[in-house]
N, C-alpha and C positions, 0 to 999 in steps of 0.2 A: 504494496498498500505508499502511494507518497501520498504525500499529504505537499500544497500550495499554496504561495497565496493566494487571490485574486487576479493582483500587476503579475505574478508569475505563471500562473494557471493563459489567464488571457495573451501573455505575449507566448506560452509554448498555444497556442489553439491556432494563434495567428500563422507564427510560423513550421506549425503541422497545415497545414493547407486549410483547414477545418474554419471557416467561411460559416459556414452552416448553422455550427452548437456556440457559436460567437454572437451570432442575431437570434439562435433561440437565446441565452443571458441576456441578452439587449432586451428580446422581448414581457420574462418574464420576471427582471429585477432584482436579478443572481449577476450582474455582471460583479459589480462591487464584495460577493459574494470568496471564503476560498473553495479550496477544491479540494477533493480529496481521491486519485486515481487508483484502480485496484491494474496494476500490470503485471505483466507477463510475455514470457514469450513460451513458444513452441515451435521446436527441433525434428524435422521431420526426415533422416539419410536416405539419399537420395541412389551412393553406392555400395554396391556387398564382396562382400571380397575372400572367395576363395572359390572355389570350383560350384559347388549347392547352389540352387536361384532358389531365394521362394520370391515368393508372391504381397510379401510387403511393400513394396514398391507405390503400389494402386491402388493402394489401401486411400479412402477416403476423409478425413476427419470433421471436416467440418469447418480448416480457419478460415475469417475474412476474406484470403489472402492462401496461395493454398499450390503454389508448382506439381501436377498428375502428370508420372508419366506415361506413357504410350505399352512400351513395354521395358524388359529388367536390361537395367542399363550391360553394360557392359565393356566391357576393357584389358 
């Protein structure tokens, strides 16, 4: 959990190009309110090492942005 004061959060939103969220904060009167962000990273392996191939490469996790491979990666 990341806690930011109102100015820092608004600056972050602008830096990330989240203008709809800035507009929403303006409309609901929360531009001057501090914010908390629940931040997390998700890792998805894209390479397999060894002769054994599995189908994990094409598992869909439902993340907002996700790389989906069409075939097992071969190196």
